[in-house]
C-alpha positions, -999 to +999 in steps of 0.1 A: -188-414+542-188-450+529-159-461+506-169-469+471-161-505+463-139-508+432-132-471+429-096-463+434-088-434+458-066-405+447-032-403+465-023-367+471+014-363+473+016-325+475-006-295+471-006-257+469-029-228+464-024-210+430-028-172+427-028-155+393-026-118+401-032-088+380+001-072+391+025-101+398+054-079+410+033-060+436+016-092+448+048-111+451+063-082+470+033-082+494+037-119+503+075-119+504+082-086+521+050-072+537+037-105+552+073-119+553+065-154+539+096-175+532+102-185+496+101-223+490+109-222+453+115-197+425+110-208+389+106-194+354+123-165+336+145-142+357+125-111+346+091-126+356+097-156+380+070-176+397+073-178+435+061-205+458+058-194+494+057-215+526+022-210+540+021-227+574+016-264+565+008-255+529+022-237+499+011-206+480+022-201+444+021-166+429+028-169+392+014-159+359-011-131+356-048-125+348-065-094+335-082-070+358-116-079+342-112-115+356-122-114+392-104-135+418-126-155+441-096-168+460-095-163+498-067-173+522-072-184+558-040-178+578-037-188+614-015-164+634-005-162+671-019-126+678-043-112+653-043-077+669-006-074+667-005-085+631-032-061+621-014-032+637+019-042+620+003-046+586-017-014+588+015+005+595+030-012+564+001+002+543-020-030+541-058-024+536-077-037+566-112-048+556-124-057+591-109-052+626-103-083+648-133-096+666-145-128+682-168-148+659-198-168+672-177-199+666-151-187+690-122-178+667-108-143+666-107-131+630-097-100+610-098-094+573-071-078+552-065-075+515-035-080+493-026-056+465-045-077+440-078-076+460-075-111+474-091-113+509-070-128+536-086-139+568-062-137+598-073-161+625-063-165+662-074-196+681-080-187+717-064-208+744-098-222+756-112-230+721-121-266+713-096-267+684-069-266+711-082-296+730-065-330+726-091-350+707-075-383+717-090-382+752 
């Protein structure tokens, strides 16, 4: 894509995905205890804090709330080492599995789960022989 002459570019210093759940307590519990994500930051009032979780090389903030009539269109894509093992562990913990692991036409192994708020999470495993694992410098 050509650079626009005279138009300054935006310098992004940090970013995160924001999730406004219907039930903040249940959703924060899911990400903190069921998925086991580490908390990067906690803020706000002690009785209803916002939580920011480490999400691989990104951040997920679960704070505030929305009404049940406001649908969430958010989806998360999480790369894991072994999709099958994670699905078994999460099912045992009571997580709703929307789709079992399978190899997609593009070569990634994917499974779909759902958080307590109805947000779809795609768990992805990149096979050893997939082009994403190749060193692109050669």
